[in-house]
N, C-alpha and C positions, 0 to 999 in steps of 0.2 A: 682246346686245339680243333681248328676248324675242318670238317670231313665232308667230300664231296660224295653227298647220298645220291647223285644222280645215277653212279656206277651199280650202286643196290637198285635203282629202278631200272637199269638196263637187263639185268638178271631176272626179271619179272616181279618185283616187289612193288605193292602200292603203295600210294601215300602214306596211308594209315600204317600199313605194316611198317614201312621205314621208321616212322615216326615211333612207335612201340618196341622194334628192335632198338634203336639208338637210345631210348630210354631206358630198355633193359640191360644194354652193355655197359651203360654209366651205373644202374643201380644195383646191378649183382641180383642176388635171392631176394624175391619181393612179392608182397601182395597186388592183387589187380588194382586196387584200390590206389596204391603209390605210383603203379603204372598208367593210370588214367592222368594223375595228378603231373606226373614228369612230362606225358607224350601230348597231352592235351588232347587225347581221342575221344570221343563221347560214348558213356556207357553204352550206347545201343551198337556201336561199332566195335570194342575193344574185345569182347570175347571171339568175335567172328576173326578178328586180325591175329589174336592169339592162336587159334585153331589153326590157322593158315600156315603161321609159321612153325608150330608144332611139326605139321603135315612135311613143312620142307625142310625139317631137321635142324632147323636155326635156334628152337625154343623147344625146353623141357619143364615139365611140372612135377613137384613134389609136395607130399601131404604132411602136413607137422601140425599136431595137436588139432586135427579135423577143420584145418585151413591149408587152403591149396596156396602153393607159392610158385611164381614162374621165373625163371632164368634162362640166359645165353647160353648156347653150347658154343664150343669153340668159332670163333670167325672164321677160322679154316674149314669149316663146313660150306661156306660161301664158294670156294675154290672147286669144292667137290660138285656142287650145284652145275657149276659151268662146265666143268669135264663132261657131267651126265649129259648135259644138254648138246655138247659138242658131239659126243657120240651118238645121241638121237638122230642128230642132223646127217652125220656121216654114214649112217644106216640106210637114207633114203635118197642118199646123194647120186648114186649110180642110176635110180629111176628119175629124178628131176634133169640130170644131164641127157638120159635117153630122150625124155621128153623135148628138152631144149633143142637138142641134134636133129630132131625129126622135122622142126619147124621147115616147111618149103622156103620160105625167106625170113633172114633174120631183119631186124630193124637196124637200120644204119644210123639212124640218129636218136640219140636218147637223149630226154632234158629232166635234170635233177634240180629239187629246189629246198632249200633250207639246208640247216647244219648237218641233218640226217643224209641227205642226197649226197653231201660234199664228202661226206665219211665214206658213203658208198663208192665213191669215185677212186678216193684214197686207197679204199682196201682192192679196189681192181688194179691199181696201178702198182702195188705192192707183189701181184702175181706176175709181175714180167723182171726180167734181170736189169734192166734200165731205163732211164728215160730223159730227155731233154726238155728244157722247161725255159722259158723266157716270160718276164713281165710278174714273176712270183716275188711276193714280198712277207714281212713279218705279220700282216694281218692273219695269215692263214691259221696260226696257233690260236688267234680270238676267235676265228669263227667256228673251229671244231672243239675248243676248249683244250687247255694246257695236258688236261692228263689223258686226254685222247691223242693230241698230238704228239705228246711222248713217247705212248704206246706204237704209234705208227713207224717213230724213227727208230725206236728199239726193235722192233719186225725187220726193219732195213739192214740194221747192223746186223743181227742175229743170221740174215740170210745173206750178207756181203752185198747187196744191190746198189748200183752206182748211178749217179745222175750229173749231169752237166745242168748250171742253170745260169741265166743270166737276169741280172738283180738292178734295181736304182742305187746309184751310187750313195754311201753313207747309211743306207738301211740295214739296221741289225739285225740279222735273221735269229730265230729263235735256237735252232739247234746248238750254234757254239755256248750260248749260256747255261743250255741244259746238260750237253754231252761233254764239254770241251772241245778245243780245237783240233785236237788229235783225232777224235772220231767225227770231228766234221770235215775235216781234211780228208779222211778215209772213204767217205761216202760220197764227197761232192767235189767237183771240180767249178768253182764260181767267178763268172767275170760281173764286169758293171759297165752300166752305161749311164750317161748323166741324167738328171733328175728330170729334165724336162723331157725325155723320152718315157717315162714312167706311164705306165697305165695299170689300172686296178684289175682288169682282164688278164689273167694270167692264162697261158698257153702251154698245155703238157702234152709232148708226144711221147709214145711207148705203144710198141708191137706196132699193129697197124690201124692205132686208135689216135686221135686228137682229143683233148679234152679243154675245152674255153671254160674258165672258170671265173666267175665274179667272187674274189675274195674281200667281200664285204660284209663285217659283221652282222649289218642292219638287215641286208636281203641278198643271204648267198646264193648263188644259182651255178648252175654248169650244164654243159651242151656237151656231150660225148657223140663223135663222128667215128663210125667204123668203117674204114676205106682205105686199101693199099695206097691208093693214086692220091688220095688227099693227104695221108700220113707224110707220104714220100714228099710232096709240096711243102709241106709245113719244114721237113727236115732240112730241104736246099735252104728256105728261107732262116731257119737256126743256123746253119753253117756259115751262111754270109755273116749274120750279125756276129756269131761267134769270134770270126775272124777279125773284126773290125772293133771290139768289145776290149776295154781294159781288164789285167788280171785284177781280182778284190782285194782291196786292202783291210787285210785282217786286223791291223791294228786296232781299230774301231772295237773289238772284243776286247782287247786289255785292258780295258779303263775300268 
């Protein structure tokens, strides 16, 4: 079974640590020699990786007949690491927000590049009760990877966040295939425009912000404009498009 180890990288594990951890979780209690063979990590780096994993509570060691064996702790310990990091972040959040709010001038235009930049914009969108978007497409899940997109939609379901979207006719969005039509309809009201009006630059309107996002798997970028006047202007454009767009044909998800 293939496992997306990028999740482990995002909680702070290095490439060698991930290789060693995945080797141990498959081998069980074993010697350092077997870990090297299975992981492919060089002898010069293997002990350092093991010690760091032990320090993070993901690996333990025992002595048997004067020989040291290593084994994985419960994978649930990964969740504990994430929760601990969240607590640490929350502890400094008041100071960070105070510094942010003390700035004389807030930057009205922010630029984001790459999939991590797109993720940052999506996280910001989920801080608002709703959004309107046009030009959205199934490419978004490919840009940020399916596991992150699933996590993002799950958060919207838990918070009961709503959205209206206008997409290209016939484009099969990712959410119905993962969560089903019932959850999809709970979250989104969707209309369609003919394919010839499709653009790969999606526009998201939320709060006083407008995010213009190039949903390109090869070169994703986004520009976020923080301006009530501009957001209101884009909302008027959206309402006009919404009035003329057709209801989505959801039969494309039943096949």
